[in-house]
C-alpha positions, 0 to 999 in steps of 0.5 A: 183627646184622640189624635186625628188620622194622618192625611196630606194636610196634617201629617208631620213633616219628615224633617221634624221626625229627624230633628226629634231623633237627633235630640234624643241622640244628643241626650244619649251622648251626654250620659253613660247611665244604662238606666237613662239610656234604656229610658231613651230607647223605650221612649223611641220605641214607644213613639215608633210603635204608636206612630209607625206606618205599615210602609216597607221603610217603616220596618227598619226599627227592628233591624236597628235594635238588632244592630245595637245589640250586636254593637254592645256584644262586639264592644264587650268582646273587644274589651275582653280580648284586647284589654282596657286602660281602665284600672280594675281590682275585681278580677273575673278571669284570666285569658292566655296572654299573647306575647307581642314584639317590642314595637307593639308595646302598650297593646295587650291581647288576652290577660286579666279581665276585670269587672270594671273594664267589662262594665265600662265596655257595656256602658260605652257600647250601650251609648253607641247602640242608643245612638243607632236606635235613635237613627233607626227611629227616624228611619222608621217614622220619616217617609224617605220619598217625602223627605226627598221631596222636601229637599231644596232645589240646590240638592236636586241632582243629589236627590235624584241620585238618592231616589235611584239608589233607594229604588234599587234596594227595595227592588232587590229585596222584592226580587230575591223573595220572588225568586226564592218562592219560585224555587220552592214551588219548583221543589228546589232549595232556596238556601245555600251558596249554590242557590244564591249563585243561581239567583244572584245575577237575575236579581241584580239585573232585574233590580238595576233595570228597574232603577234605570227605568226610574232614572229615565222616567225622571230625566224625561220629566225634566229632572236635572234641568238647570238655569243660568245664574251669574258667576258671583252667585255661584261662588257665593253659593259654594262658599256659604254651602261649604262653610255652613256644612263644615260649621254644622259638622263641627257644631254637631260634634261639639254637641255630641262630645262632652267637652264641646257643649260651650261652642257646639250650639253657637257653631251649629246655629251659625253653620245652619244659617250659612247653609240655608243661605247657600241652599236658597241661592243655589235653588235659583239654578234648579227652578221647579214647582212643588206639587202639594208640598209638605208644610211644617205645621204646629204638630211638626214644631211640637215634635221637633221641639220635644226632641230639642227640649230633651237634648237641652235638659240633658245638656243642662243636667250634665253640667249640674249633676254629672255624677248622676249621668255617669256612674262611677266605675272606680270604685264600681257602683250600681247605677241609680236613676236620677229623677229629673233627668228621667222626667226630662227624657219623658218629654220625648213622648210628646210625638206619641200624643200630638202626631196624627195616627197613621192610617191602617193602609199606607198607599205607595208613595212615589218620589 
């Protein structure tokens, strides 16, 4: 069965892509096994390759991959230079140790470098890199313009500010490419500090003018108009929204931290409920009509549910078989691929099957 071509009626909701990516990120936070982390990166990369459009914002996945590799390298370098509290017996090499004053006791610069501390840094950096790559997958799959259109009315002003900010960056990149091409055609150098200094001010000025023009056009269409609501409703909205967001942050931390799995999910659910109630009440002060709103249909539920299933199965695996998800460092052992956690990660491939195929050419979306 071949998935249909994506259109206005069957496109996956941008929020579903973010929920799917968050599920993969939660799963990545539950393990330091590099084989499982590599499987998560492979699942995210396959879905991105299969369902990514050709829009400019869809090209961010490669940048996040490079950022992840840089994070791993930086983590290893800092571990080698600054040492690690992890005890080790397999010495790789010894660096000259920098003597420090008494007030810096406990801090070491240089010294003995063991295989255990390098492997620990690799595992730790790989986990953080996988989290970043999951965020990059959501950025590459979820249209920013559609995501902003789906914002509730209470976040309308914030959405306008984000639209202006998001308009500035693409215009900046386009103007840089245009001016560098013009300099090459004139036989001038397009690189170096001198070229950057000469094109920097025109680029900033042009991009800022376009962003201000977008803001002025949005203001002319009535963006930011608010309605009068009673003071009690405003106070209730503030309490529910602020309390809900605090609960969401605390619950998310609980899900990402290994010791917070007991309270993370209930606190996240309570925070989401309070935040949704606050946003619904806050929407009264920003009356507006949505033109062809995005629907959270069956395909969107399957995409979001697959990410939630991966997260739930990895949380369960962390409680039942923690040794398989966290390879031993002391003594140092080679990681093994546990069967059923690896099969649980493959559930994240569901969007590559159920999500509609993006069209070959993506029309420019206006926020």
